[in-house]
C-alpha positions as CSV (number, residue, x, y, z in Angstrom):
1,M,-0.2,0.0,0.0
2,A,2.9,2.5,0.8
3,H,3.9,2.4,-2.9
4,A,0.5,3.1,-4.0
5,I,-0.1,6.0,-1.5
6,A,3.1,7.4,-3.1
7,N,1.8,6.9,-6.7
8,G,-1.4,8.4,-5.7
9,L,0.3,11.5,-4.1
10,T,1.9,12.1,-7.9
11,I,-1.7,13.3,-9.0
12,L,-1.2,16.6,-7.1
13,P,0.8,19.5,-8.7
14,E,2.2,20.7,-5.7
15,C,3.7,17.5,-4.2
16,R,7.1,17.7,-5.2
17,A,8.6,15.0,-3.0
18,M,10.8,12.3,-4.5
19,H,9.3,9.2,-5.1
20,G,11.2,7.6,-1.9
21,E,10.1,10.3,0.2
22,A,6.5,9.5,-0.7
23,V,7.0,5.8,-0.2
24,A,8.1,6.8,3.3
25,F,5.0,8.7,3.9
26,G,3.3,5.9,2.6
27,L,4.7,3.3,4.8
28,V,4.0,5.4,7.8
29,V,0.2,5.8,6.7
30,Q,0.2,1.9,6.1
31,L,2.1,1.3,9.7
32,R,-0.7,3.3,11.4
33,L,-3.5,1.2,9.5
34,E,-2.2,-2.0,10.7
35,R,-1.4,-0.5,14.1
36,A,2.0,-2.0,13.4
37,P,4.6,-2.4,16.8
38,E,7.3,-1.1,14.3
39,L,5.7,2.6,13.5
40,D,7.9,4.2,16.3
41,Q,11.1,2.6,15.1
42,V,10.2,3.6,11.5
43,L,9.1,6.9,12.3
44,E,12.5,7.4,14.3
45,F,14.6,6.2,11.4
46,C,12.6,8.6,9.0
47,Q,13.3,11.5,11.4
48,R,17.0,10.6,11.8
49,V,17.5,10.4,7.9
50,G,15.3,13.4,6.9
51,L,12.3,11.3,5.3
52,P,8.8,13.1,5.5
53,T,6.3,11.3,7.9
54,T,3.5,14.0,7.5
55,L,1.6,15.6,4.9
56,E,3.4,19.0,6.0
57,E,6.6,17.8,5.6
58,L,5.8,16.8,2.0
59,G,4.7,20.2,1.7
60,L,1.2,19.5,1.5
61,G,0.1,20.8,5.0
62,E,-2.7,23.0,3.1
63,I,-3.9,20.2,1.1
64,S,-7.9,20.1,0.8
65,D,-10.0,17.3,1.8
66,V,-11.1,17.1,-1.8
67,D,-7.3,16.7,-3.0
68,L,-6.8,13.9,-0.5
69,Q,-10.2,12.1,-1.8
70,G,-8.5,12.5,-5.2
71,V,-5.4,10.5,-3.9
72,A,-7.4,7.9,-2.0
73,N,-9.4,7.4,-5.3
74,A,-6.3,7.0,-6.9
75,V,-5.0,4.6,-4.6
76,F,-8.0,2.3,-4.9
77,R,-8.1,2.5,-8.6
78,N,-6.0,-0.7,-8.9
79,E,-8.2,-3.2,-6.6
80,R,-4.8,-5.2,-6.4
81,N,-3.2,-2.2,-4.5
82,M,-5.6,-3.1,-1.5
83,A,-6.3,-6.7,-1.9
84,N,-3.3,-7.8,0.1
85,E,-3.9,-5.3,3.2
86,Q,-4.1,-7.2,6.4
87,A,-6.4,-4.5,7.9
88,K,-9.9,-3.2,6.3
89,V,-9.4,0.0,4.7
90,T,-11.9,2.4,3.1
91,K,-11.1,5.6,1.2
92,Q,-12.4,7.6,3.9
93,K,-10.2,5.8,6.4
94,L,-7.1,6.5,4.2
95,V,-8.0,10.0,4.1
96,Q,-8.1,10.0,7.7
97,L,-4.8,8.3,8.2
98,M,-3.0,10.3,5.8
99,C,-4.3,13.3,7.9
100,E,-3.3,11.8,11.1
101,A,0.3,10.8,9.9
């Protein structure tokens, strides 16, 4: 899912993050969804090496809910992106998780 989120972010012209930076953000969102015990460790690593973990750090602090819904739509466009997820996720939940990251 992290890669799908990174690809979804590319629909936003204001997203200037490099692909790896967007994947790092997507990984944080995915780990939050899964309530993974590794989340704190990954957050610490990302902060130590300067990878973004929030929308604000991606330069998207002022992003609208409509634009985030567009990202969620892009993520869900390919059903395979979500087929292997351990946790149930909806478009609304994905938007919420991106905002909380």
